[in-house]
N, C-alpha and C positions, 0 to 999 in steps of 0.2 A: 626507667620508669614504665612498670608492667600496668598499663591502664586498659580498660575495654571501653566500648561505646557508652555503655551505661554511665561510667564515670564521667565521660565528657558531656553527657546529655545532663546529669545531675548538677556539675558544675556550671553549665549554661543557665539551668532552671534557677539554681539559687543565687545566680549573678544578676540574672535579667528579670525576675519575676517582679521586682518592685520597680522596675525601670519604666513606668507608664508616663511619667513626666518628660524623659528625655527622648529625643528622637531615637527611632530604632536604628541600630548599627547595620551596617551592610555586611555580606558575607565575607569581604576581604578584611574589614576590621575585627570580626569575630575570629576568623582565622588566625590573624596575628595575636590576638589575645589568647586563644587556645595554645597556640605554638609557644608563645612566652609562659604559658602556665606549665609546659613541659609535655603536653599531649602530641603523640605522634601524628603525623599527616594522614596516615591511613584511617586512624580512628576518628579525626577530625571530620574526614571525608564521608565516612560511614554515619557520624551523627548527623551531619547536615543532610544527608540524604534521608535518613530516619525522620528527621523533622519535616523536610519536604513531603514525604510520603504521608505522615501524620496529618498535615494540612490538606493533601490532595484526596485522602480517604474520608473525610468528613461526610462527602454527599454521595460516595459509593456504598455505604451501607444503609440503604433504604430497604427497610422490612415490614411486612405485614404485622399487625399488631399480633403479640404472642398470646395464646390462650394462658389462663391461670394454671393450667396443667402441663404446659409445655416444659419440656426438659432439653438441655444442651448435651448433645453426645460429643465428645472430644475425639478427634481424628488420631489415629495411632502416632502420627508425627508430634502432635501436640501432647499426646501422653507421655511420648519420649522425653520432651523438654520440659513437661510440667508435671511434677509429681502430684501425690495425692492431696498434699496439703496446700499446694499452688492453685490446684483445680477446685478445692475445697472452698478457699478464700476468694476465688472469683466468684462462684456461686453465692457464696455469703454475702458479697458486696451487691449482688443483684438482689438477692432476698430482702435486704434491708434499704433497698431503694437509693443506694449510692450510685450504682450503675443500671443503665436501660439495657435491654438486649441488643440494640445497635451498639451502644458504648462498650458492651462486653466484647463485641466482635472486633471493635476496633482496638481495644485492648490486647486481644489474643492475637491479633494480627501484628501489632507493634512489638509484642513480646517475642513472638517467633522471628521477628525482623532483626532482633538484638544480637545474634549470632553467638550467644553465650551459651555454652553446653550447659551449665547450671544455673537455672533462675530459681530463685527463692521468694519468699514471701515479701522480705523487705524491699527487694527490688520491684515487685508488683505493687506496692504501694506507692513507691515514686513514680512509675509509669502511669498508674492510676491517675495521680495528681497532674502528670503533664497531660494526659488525654483529657480530663476534665477542664483544665485550664485552658485548654486550645478551642473550647466549645462556648459558645455565648450562651448565657442564661443557666450556667451550671455552678453560680455562685454557692447555693446551698449545699449541693452534693459535695463541692469542693471543700466547703469549711467542715463538713461531716468528716470527710477523708483525712483532711488535715489534722483534725482532732485525732482520728485513730493513728495516724502516723507518729504524732509527737506525743501523744499520751503513753503509748507503749514504748517509746524510745527514750523516754526521760528518765526511766530507771530509779524511781523514787524508791528508797528502802524505808520500811517502817520499824 
């Protein structure tokens, strides 16, 4: 089974998002479940490290308020991994107030940590959901993002 870190993260996100009533499983239980689902140990380790870094990064992105005319300039390594449509989508999410500038930076940091050579807009949508879900008080932004994800993926034909 050729899976990547994002596949493991999406599996965890989809299976544990509604598990608020149940006690949070420990890492060994999660590892066992992921192994049972067919994920490789390397991807499991990377995914758990990715989640740990997401939690740790919440306080590391303290920025001064951005002026209304501020512009995010992408570094050449970011441009190499995030094509124009990806960068445009990230900026769009910030313009419609789903992401704040600090959340944008967390998103970009976590996208760069995926170790995937080809990041696309669909993957960005899922990572945005994970970033917003990990932060308290972001229920409205999360709901708006969830609408974007599932509205476009429903594929209703007229």
